[in-house]
C-alpha positions in Angstrom: 64.2 150.2 116.8 63.0 146.7 117.7 65.4 144.1 119.0 65.1 141.9 115.9 66.0 144.7 113.6 69.0 145.6 115.8 70.3 142.0 115.7 69.9 141.9 111.9 71.9 145.0 111.5 74.7 143.7 113.6 75.1 140.7 111.4 76.0 142.8 108.3 79.6 143.6 109.1 81.6 145.6 106.6 83.8 143.8 104.1 87.4 143.3 105.0 90.0 145.6 103.4 91.9 142.6 102.1 91.7 142.4 98.4 91.2 139.1 96.4 94.8 139.4 95.1 96.2 139.7 98.6 94.2 136.7 99.7 95.6 134.6 96.8 99.2 135.7 97.5 98.7 134.8 101.2 97.4 131.4 100.3 100.3 130.8 97.9 102.8 131.8 100.6 101.2 129.5 103.2 101.3 126.6 100.8 104.9 127.3 100.0 105.8 127.4 103.7 104.0 124.1 104.2 105.8 122.5 101.2 109.2 123.7 102.5 108.4 122.3 106.0 107.5 118.9 104.4 110.7 118.9 102.3 112.8 119.7 105.4 111.1 117.0 107.4 111.6 114.4 104.8 115.2 115.3 104.1 115.9 115.3 107.9 114.4 111.9 108.3 116.4 110.6 105.3 119.5 112.1 106.7 118.9 110.5 110.1 118.3 107.1 108.6 121.6 107.4 106.6 120.1 107.2 103.1 121.6 110.5 102.0 
């Protein structure tokens, strides 16, 4: 087998076992964690400044 053919075959990796539904769930969870962190940071800064 030539070197070029071998390199082409290496590029085609098998698809991951993660389904589309699992990817969407993971994305939603990441966004929810990010939103919770933002809310916590804002409320902490308001608490420190004495507005709450």
